[in-house]
N, C-alpha and C positions, 0 to 999 in steps of 0.2 A: 416952521413947525416948532412948537413950544414943548420943552421937556419938563416934566413934573418930577421933582426930587422925591416926593412922597411915593410915587409909583416904584422907583428904584429901591427905596427902603423896603417896601412890601415884598418886592421880588427877591431881594437879598434875604429877608427873614424867612420867606417860604423855602428857598433853596437850603438855608441853614437848617430849618426844621426837617426837611426831607433827608438831608445828609445825616443829621443826628439820629433820626429814626432808623435809617439803614445801618449805621454803625452799631446802634443798640441791638437791633435784631441779629446782626452777624455775630456780635459777641455772645449773645444769648444762645445762639445755635452752636457756636464753637464750645461753649462751656458744657452744654448738654451732650455733645459728642464725646468730650473728655470723660464725663461721668459714665457714659455707655462703654467706652473703651476700658475704663478702670473696672467696671463690673465684669466685663468679659475676661480681662486679665486675671481677676480674682478667681473666676470660675475655672479658667485653664490651670492656674496654679493649684487649686484644690484637687482637680482631677489628676494632675501630675503627681501630687503627694500621695494620692491613693495608689497610683501605679508604682511609685517607688516603694511603697510599703508592701505591695504584692511581690515585688522582685527581691526585696531585702527586708527581712523581719527585724533587723537590728537598727532600723531608722528610728530617730527620736519621735515621740508623739507630738512634740511642740516644735514647730518650724517657723522661723521668721524670714519673710521675703518682702523686701521693699517696705520696711517698717509696719508690716501687717503680721500678726501672729496667727498661724494656722494650727488648730488642734485636731489631731487625728484620733479616731477611735473606731473599734470594730465591735458591733453589737450583733451577735448571732451571725447571720449571713449578709449583713449590711455593713458597708464601709462608709464612714461619714467624716467630713471635715467641716469644722466650724471656724468662721472668720467674720468679724464685724457684724454680728447678729444674723449672719446668713449660714445656712446649713446645706452643704452639697453632699449627696449620698449616692452610692451605687450598690445595687443588690446583686448578689452572685447567685 
């Protein structure tokens, strides 16, 4: 039985390509999940700030959490928090 070195090279390149594709897709999925977690964390913090303002009227309107600046304001019967071009609001 005669072995061809070209076949081994093609097999190695194919397995390398498949491995790199899997690594790329996994890193892409993980980065998207971190973005989603950050968005949820931002939303939870905004609602927490609204609740803190309802409990204590002496809270500052500008709060910094994890290098993000949250701005609280009450407009009529709507409580809203702005952070990173997102607005979270609750109507009473």
